[in-house]
SEPATOR-927406 format. One record per residue: residue in one letter; chain; x, y, z of N, C-alpha, C in turn. Coordinates in Angstrom, 3 decimals, decimal comma. Layout:
N
   code   unit         nx         ny         nz        cax        cay        caz         cx         cy         cz
      A      A          X          Y          Z          X          Y          Z          X          Y          Z
...
REM end
This chain:
91
   code   unit         nx         ny         nz        cax        cay        caz         cx         cy         cz
      M      A    137,155     98,130     87,266    137,955     99,107     87,966    139,370     99,024     87,406
      S      A    139,957    100,168     87,149    141,317    100,189     86,618    142,325    100,068     87,755
      E      A    143,460     99,470     87,470    144,513     99,333     88,464    145,273    100,647     88,590
      S      A    145,836    100,871     89,776    146,675    102,056     89,937    147,971    101,825     89,184
      P      A    148,589    102,901     88,710    149,822    102,742     87,932    150,938    102,144     88,771
      K      A    151,805    101,400     88,110    152,972    100,815     88,778    154,159    101,736     88,545
      F      A    154,939    101,960     89,587    156,075    102,866     89,519    157,348    102,127     89,886
      D      A    158,459    102,504     89,243    159,744    102,036     89,760    160,091    102,939     90,945
      A      A    161,176    102,647     91,653    161,503    103,378     92,882    161,660    104,878     92,655
      A      A    162,334    105,268     91,592    162,553    106,695     91,326    161,239    107,391     90,976
      Q      A    160,410    106,750     90,168    159,121    107,335     89,811    158,221    107,458     91,035
      A      A    158,250    106,443     91,894    157,416    106,467     93,097    157,832    107,613     94,011
      E      A    159,126    107,813     94,203    159,582    108,905     95,064    159,233    110,262     94,456
      T      A    159,333    110,387     93,134    158,944    111,628     92,462    157,458    111,897     92,664
      A      A    156,630    110,850     92,547    155,184    110,999     92,750    154,876    111,387     94,193
      R      A    155,536    110,733     95,154    155,313    111,071     96,567    155,743    112,508     96,867
      A      A    156,885    112,910     96,338    157,361    114,289     96,554    156,376    115,286     95,958
      G      A    155,833    114,959     94,801    154,846    115,831     94,165    153,585    115,970     94,998
      L      A    153,067    114,857     95,531    151,860    114,923     96,359    152,114    115,683     97,661
      R      A    153,281    115,486     98,262    153,606    116,253     99,474    153,659    117,744     99,159
      A      A    154,249    118,108     98,024    154,348    119,520     97,633    152,971    120,112     97,351
      V      A    152,110    119,353     96,696    150,750    119,831     96,432    150,035    120,093     97,758
      A      A    150,118    119,151     98,694    149,451    119,328     99,990    149,996    120,554    100,713
      R      A    151,311    120,714    100,749    151,912    121,850    101,469    151,571    123,187    100,831
      G      A    151,392    123,216     99,525    151,115    124,463     98,829    149,641    124,753     98,612
      W      A    148,770    123,841     99,033    147,329    123,995     98,805    146,823    125,239     99,515
      P      A    145,955    126,042     98,877    145,486    127,285     99,495    144,419    127,090    100,567
      G      A    144,054    125,868    100,822    143,076    125,544    101,868    143,608    124,425    102,725
      M      A    142,711    123,566    103,186    143,116    122,427    104,009    143,458    121,250    103,107
      A      A    144,669    120,719    103,255    145,095    119,576    102,453    146,121    118,751    103,216
      L      A    146,070    117,442    102,978    146,995    116,513    103,603    147,472    115,498    102,580
      A      A    148,720    115,105    102,672    149,232    113,927    101,960    149,365    112,863    103,042
      I      A    148,692    111,729    102,862    148,589    110,720    103,915    149,167    109,398    103,428
      S      A    150,033    108,803    104,246    150,627    107,508    103,902    149,632    106,386    104,204
      A      A    149,953    105,193    103,738    149,064    104,043    103,898    148,809    103,708    105,364
      D      A    149,733    104,077    106,260    149,538    103,796    107,685    148,765    104,906    108,399
      G      A    148,252    105,878    107,639    147,434    106,942    108,213    148,214    108,108    108,793
      R      A    149,515    108,160    108,554    150,347    109,270    109,031    150,426    110,356    107,971
      I      A    150,501    111,598    108,416    150,579    112,734    107,506    152,013    112,884    107,014
      A      A    152,168    112,916    105,691    153,483    113,066    105,064    153,694    114,492    104,568
      G      A    152,635    115,275    104,498    152,698    116,664    104,073    151,371    117,324    104,383
      A      A    151,406    118,577    104,838    150,170    119,256    105,221    150,236    120,730    104,870
      S      A    149,107    121,280    104,454    149,039    122,716    104,184    149,030    123,480    105,504
      A      A    149,391    124,739    105,417    149,427    125,582    106,616    148,042    125,712    107,252
      L      A    147,003    125,766    106,442    145,649    125,962    106,968    145,025    124,693    107,527
      S      A    145,679    123,557    107,347    145,095    122,303    107,834    145,172    122,177    109,352
      G      A    146,192    122,788    109,960    146,371    122,652    111,394    147,098    121,379    111,794
      F      A    147,607    120,634    110,811    148,316    119,391    111,078    149,776    119,532    110,660
      T      A    150,628    118,657    111,186    152,036    118,637    110,807    152,446    117,220    110,432
      D      A    153,566    117,121    109,759    154,077    115,822    109,333    154,235    114,885    110,529
      G      A    153,869    113,649    110,324    154,004    112,633    111,349    152,770    112,438    112,219
      M      A    151,858    113,410    112,219    150,624    113,261    112,999    149,723    112,230    112,326
      R      A    148,785    111,697    113,078    147,775    110,800    112,512    146,757    111,647    111,745
      A      A    146,252    111,103    110,666    145,192    111,777    109,912    143,948    111,874    110,802
      P      A    143,089    112,862    110,581    141,911    113,043    111,432    140,774    112,061    111,126
      F      A    141,039    111,072    110,299    140,039    110,077    109,923    140,764    108,798    109,523
      D      A    140,034    107,694    109,520    140,588    106,432    109,054    140,496    106,388    107,540
      L      A    141,544    105,906    106,907    141,528    105,785    105,444    140,585    104,669    105,018
      P      A    139,967    104,820    103,854    139,117    103,741    103,358    139,953    102,494    103,067
      T      A    139,361    101,338    103,233    140,096    100,101    102,983    140,268     99,843    101,489
      A      A    139,332    100,304    100,693    139,436    100,126     99,244    140,336    101,202     98,647
      D      A    141,064    100,854     97,608    141,962    101,800     96,932    141,198    102,637     95,912
      I      A    140,202    103,364     96,393    139,395    104,228     95,529    139,297    105,612     96,168
      A      A    138,933    106,585     95,358    138,696    107,930     95,885    137,439    107,891     96,754
      S      A    137,430    108,703     97,810    136,323    108,669     98,763    136,044    110,057     99,315
      Q      A    134,893    110,182     99,948    134,576    111,377    100,715    134,345    110,928    102,148
      I      A    134,995    111,613    103,094    134,964    111,214    104,493    134,664    112,442    105,342
      V      A    133,833    112,267    106,362    133,580    113,324    107,338    134,300    112,928    108,622
      D      A    135,184    113,820    109,118    135,915    113,496    110,347    135,080    113,870    111,575
      K      A    135,617    113,601    112,753    134,882    113,840    114,002    134,572    115,309    114,237
      A      A    135,350    116,207    113,617    135,098    117,647    113,753    134,072    118,141    112,740
      G      A    133,581    117,255    111,882    132,574    117,618    110,892    133,131    118,123    109,572
      R      A    134,465    118,070    109,407    135,061    118,510    108,141    134,835    117,429    107,085
      R      A    134,500    117,858    105,877    134,276    116,932    104,770    135,532    116,860    103,924
      W      A    136,179    115,711    103,908    137,430    115,496    103,192    137,163    114,730    101,906
      R      A    137,788    115,177    100,840    137,815    114,433     99,572    139,181    113,763     99,517
      V      A    139,179    112,453     99,445    140,410    111,670     99,545    140,644    110,943     98,228
      S      A    141,841    111,102     97,678    142,164    110,460     96,402    142,443    108,977     96,588
      A      A    142,454    108,266     95,489    142,975    106,899     95,484    144,474    106,995     95,739
      P      A    145,106    105,927     96,223    146,544    106,002     96,491    147,367    106,159     95,212
      V      A    148,387    106,998     95,309    149,364    107,174     94,230    150,729    106,973     94,874
      A      A    151,422    105,932     94,485    152,745    105,608     95,039    152,710    105,545     96,566
      G      A    151,608    105,056     97,120    151,497    104,869     98,558    150,969    106,052     99,341
      L      A    150,687    107,167     98,695    150,130    108,337     99,383    148,758    108,676     98,816
      R      A    147,937    109,267     99,654    146,642    109,795     99,217    146,638    111,301     99,486
      L      A    146,022    112,046     98,610    145,845    113,481     98,803    144,426    113,692     99,324
      A      A    144,304    114,419    100,421    142,990    114,732    100,992    142,840    116,246    101,095
      T      A    141,704    116,742    100,651    141,422    118,177    100,751    140,058    118,375    101,416
      A      A    139,917    119,504    102,096    138,656    119,840    102,753    138,393    121,324    102,587
      D      A    137,114    121,684    102,600    136,732    123,080    102,549    136,969    123,701    103,908
      I      A    137,284    124,979    103,902    137,520    125,696    105,166    136,190    126,131    105,733
REM end
């Protein structure tokens, strides 16, 4: 398994800002989720806002995963990048 890239502080903030922007601009359901399970960025169609808890528990391993939440939505969750994960789901 390959290690996740290491970032200095400026690179990490740029990566986090990029993931938040991707989630907010996604044409479907998308979330940028911090390591503590809080939403750092959400698309309009997701129904979530910043600071809310994610609708599922994050995987303990730092790998990409597929998760079904309690509402039956199937989320594709990325491996962490600079402390955030990008999650997308079909509408």
